[in-house]
N, C-alpha and C positions, 0 to 999 in steps of 0.2 A: 413752188408754193411755200410760203413761210409758215411754220408750225409753232405752237406754244406748248411747252410742258409745264404743268403745275404739279408739284410733288410735295409730299409731306410724310411724316412718320411720328408716332407717339408711343409712349410707354407709361403704363399706369403703375408707377412705383419708381421707375428710373434707377436701377433696372426693375422690370416687372413685366406683366403681360403686354406685348407690343404688337404693333401692326403698322402697315404703310398704305399709302394711296397715291395714285398718279393719274392724271387726266391729260389727254392730248386734245388740243383745240386748234381750229383754224383761226386766221386773223380776226374773223368776226365774232369769235367766241363760241362757235358751234362745236359741241363735243364730238370728237372723232373716235376716241377710244378711252377706256377706263381700265385700270388695273389696281388690285388691292389684295392683301393677304395678311394673315397673322404670322408672328415670328416666334411664338413661345415667349420665353423670358429674354429681354434684351433692353438696351438703353435707348433713349430718345435719338441720340446721334446715329446709332446703328440703324434704327428704323428709318430715319431721314435719308440715309444713304441708300437703303434698299428701295425707298420710294423713287429716288433719282434713277437708279439702275432700271427699275421697272418702266419708268417713263421713256428712257433712252431706247430700251428694247422695243417698246411699242412704236416709237417713231421709225426705227429701222424696219420693222415689219410693215408699217404703212407706206413709207416713202423711199426706203432703201438708202444706201450709202450716198453721202454727199448732200443730203437734205439740209436745209437751213432751219434751225430751231432756236428759240429763245427759251431757256430754262428759268422758271420763276419759282423761288422757294422763300419761305419766311425764316429759314435757318441761315443766319449769317455765317455760321461756322462752315457749313457745307459749301455755300457760294464762294466764300473767300478762299477756302482751301482748294476748290476746283479751279478758281481763277489764278491760283498760284501765289496769292499774297500772304497767306497764313501758313505756318508750318503745321504738319500733321504730327502732333506730339503724342497722341494716343495710338500706340502700336496696333490696337485692336481695330482701328478705323483704316489703317493703311491698306490692307488688302481690298477693302470695299472702295476706297478712293482710286486705287489703281484699276480695278474692274470698271468703275465708272469712266475713268479717263480713257481706257481702251475702247469703250463704246463711243465716247465723245469724239475720238480721233476719226471715226468713220463718218462723222457728220460735220456741219459747220455750226458751231454752238456759241451762243453768247449767254452770259450768266447774269441774272438780275435778282437782287434781293427785293422782296415785297413785304409789306406789313401783313400780319397774320390774318386780319379781316379780309384781305384780298386773296387769301388762299383757302377759302372756305370749301371749295369742291374737293380738293385733295385731303383736307382735314376731315371732311365728312366720310370719305372713303376709308381712311385709316381707322376711324372710329367704328364704321360699319364692320370692318374686318375683325377688330377686337371684340365687338359685341357678338358677332357670329361665333368666334372661337369660344367665348364664355358660355355660349349655349351648346357647345359641342358640334357646331355646324361649320360649313365652309362658306366663305363669302361668295355671293353671286351678284353680278351687276343687275341693277334694276333700270338702268338707263336704256332708252331706245334711240341710240345715237345714229343719225344718218348724216353722212358727210354733205356739207353744203357745196362742195366742189369736188370733182373727181380727184382721187389720189393717183399719181402716176405710178406705174410699175417700177420696181426697184431700179432696174437698169436705166429706164427712161428718166426717172427723177434725178439720178446721180449725173447722167450725161447732160441733162438740161441745165442743172445748177452749175456744174463744173465749167460748162461752156460760157456761161454769162457772168459768173461771179469773179471779182478781183480778190486777191489774197488779202487777209487781214492780219494784223499783228497786235498782240496784247500791249497796251500802253501803260499798264500798271507795273511798277517795280515790285519785286518780291519782298514782303515784309517779314521781319523775324519774330513778331509777337502776335498773339491772338487777340489784341484789343479790337473792339468793335468800331467800325467806321460810323461817322455821324450822318452819312447820307447813303442812299441806295448804291449798291456796288454793281457796276456793269463792266464786263471785260470780255472781249472776244478771244477765245482760246485756240481755236483750230482753224487752219487754213484749208484751202481746197486740197483734196487728197493727193498725196505723193505716193507713187507706186514703188515698192521695193523690188529688189532683184535677187536672183538666186536660182538654183536648179529646180526648185519647186514652182517657179513661175511667179509672175507679178499679180498675186491674188489679193493682197492686202495693203493698206496704207502703212508706210514705214516712217519712223522718225530716225534720222541719221545724225549721229554724233561723230564729228570729225575731231580727233584728239591730237592736238598739236603741242609738242613739248617746246618750251621756250628756247631761244638761241643761246649761244655760248656766253658764259660769264667768267670772270677771273677765277672763281672757285672751281668751275668745271674744268678749266685749263689745268689747274694745279691738283685736281682730283680731291678737293676738300668737301666735307659734308656741308651741304647747303640746304638748310631747311627754311626756317622763318626769317633768317637774315635777308637783307634786301639789296644785294649787289645789282649793279646795272649790267647791261649787255656790253661785251667788248665790241670793238669795231667789226671783228669777224662775226660776232653774234648778231649785230645789226644787219650785216649782209645776209646772214642766214635767214633772218626774219623777212627781209625783202624778197629773198628767193622763194620762201614759202608763200608770201603774199602774191607774188606773180603767178604761182601755180594755182592758188586757191581762188583767185579772182577770175579765173576762166569759166567758160560756160559749162565745163564738166561738173563743177561743184554746185553752182547757184546757191551760195550760202544765204540763209535768211537772217540768222542771228549770230552774234559773237559774244561769248561769255568767257571771262578770264578769271584767273586767280587774282587776288588783290595785290600780290607781290609784284614789285616793279619789273623784274625780268619777264614775267608773263604779260604784264600790261603793255610793255614796249613791243613785244612780239605781236600781240593782238592788235595794237594800234597800227602796225605796219599793214596788216590785212585790211583793217577798217579804212585806211586812207585810200586803198585801191578799189574797195567795193562800195564806198559811200555809206557804209553801215556805222552805227555807233557801238561802242563796247560797254558792257556792264560787268561788274565784278561780283563774284560769289565767294564768300569766305570759306565755304566747304571745299573749294578747289585748290586751296593753298597746299604747299608742301608739308610733309610731316615735320613736327618740331623735334629737332635732334638735341635739344637741351644743351648740356655742357659739351657735347661733341661738335657743336656748330663751329664751322671754320677749321676743324682739324682734319688731317689726313687719316686714312685707315691705319697706317703705321703708327702714327702718334697715339691714336686711340688704343691700339693693341698694346702699346708700351705703358700707357698710364691707366687704362681700365680693362685689363685682360679678362677678368672674370665677368665683368658686366657685358663686354663685347661678346664673349662666348655664349652667355645666356640670351642676348639679343638675337644673335644669329640662329639660335636653336629654337626660339619660341616667339611667334608674332605677337603674343600678349605681353611680352617684356618691353618696357620702355627704356630708352637711354636715360642716364641720370638727369632729372629735371626736365625730361622731354615727354614725348607722346609715342605710344606703341603703334605698330601697324594695325593691331586690332581696334584701337581707339580711332585711328584715322579712317578705318573702313566704315565705321558708323556714320561719320559726317560726310564721307564721299558718297555713300549709298543714299543718304538724304539729299545731297546735291543732285545726284542722278535722277532721283524721283521728282525733284522740283523741275528739272529741265524737261522731263518727259510730260509732266502735267501741264507746264506752261507753254511748251512749244511743240505739241503733238503734230505730227505730219510734216515737220519742217526739217531743214538741214541746219544744224547748229554747230558752229565752230567753238570748241572748248579748248582754250589755251591754258595749259597747266604745267605740271611737273612730273617727275618720274613716278613717284608713289601714287598719286591720284590716278594717273593714266593706267598704270599697271592694275590698280584696283578695278577700274572700269572694265578692263579686259578680263580680269579674273572672274568678276561677277558674270560677265556675258558667257564665259566658257564653263561656268559652274565648276570652277577649279578650286582646290583647297587653298588655304592661306599660304602653304609652302610654295605655291606656284609663283609668288612674288619673287622668289630667289632664282627662278628659271626663265626670266624674261630680261632682255636688254633693250634699252631705248636710247638712241643717240640724241644729242641736242638737235633741236629743230626737226625731229622726226615726226611723221604723221601716221597715226593709226585710226581705224574707224570701226564703228559698230552700228548696225541697223537694228532697230527695235520694232517688232511687229505687234499689232493690236491683239492678236490671239496668244501672246505670251512669249514666244521665243525671241532670243537676241542672236544676231549673226555677226561674228567678227569678220570683216571684209578686208582688212589690211592691218599690218603690225610693223612698226619701225621702218616705214617707207621713207627713204631719203633721196628719191630720184631727183628732186628739185635742187639738191646740193651738189650734184655731179657736174 
């Protein structure tokens, strides 16, 4: 059964007294569930996200995991961010967006912007919640909603939909600005559930990021700092990429998406996998290597000779950048944003991320909840494979690190 969520939120003052509303309907428009509440003082965007979260929870309670649902909101910001086309620039919204994405991964969700006049039911509920709070009361539903068709129990609904539905993929590229589209925005975000593995059992849908370092380059042979420079793969590097592609194109991995760094060595490696899997590659700027500034192309010995004090400071503190370059601390911010984009846009899928030493180490460091100094305690060979599973209820599980079995 296809369901519809209409959600909204509002703030009288922005920020000011706020509330949200969400309604779940069947395809014929019959109301199946309502949810609303006040939030105290909050912004419009916070209230809108809370309305979305309430709607997703209601669908999970009604139909269980795997249910198909279309989310309709008049907030272009929320719809575009959840569809992965707009960046989340407000750090206060990021935890709410991640919570909503975790819920959405348990469903089959499409995202649709609608004009405000078509979102009257959710808007009414948000205002009822704010009015009730102003009176010192708690919102109570006045609707007498009776489902027009039976709702399957959670397990039955998930099994029925998973058995009959084909996987979907988002067709929209991720955009780097928050400009509003001129037309309604629709994008399917979540595929049929993928089950994770681990000693706790396959209880939740997982998103798997396969982290592949690019193949050998002239700089890696000569052990030179290679950041935003753009060397090509050596013949051996091409062979390493082909070996990784042969491994990753097997049924063991079933890759859904390939995302690479924009730098040539990573794109070449990713394209080797793409040619075997029939997938296309997309590039994400957040996955590029750290910028080593004036140290680019130099060996460690050369840097130690010409920049001894700067090198000592850099090795001691991840917040220190090379002259004219980027610190590990700065790189961590953009890599974390790239990770969040991947999880929002490709929930429940297996994503091959082709990148470099620093971004891959940062993915692993974040998953392990390790301190910044952990970057100095990991080694990654060229063309090595690491992997992390991300589960909807929060934890991340590192399942491999620096695996080079395909190169032997």
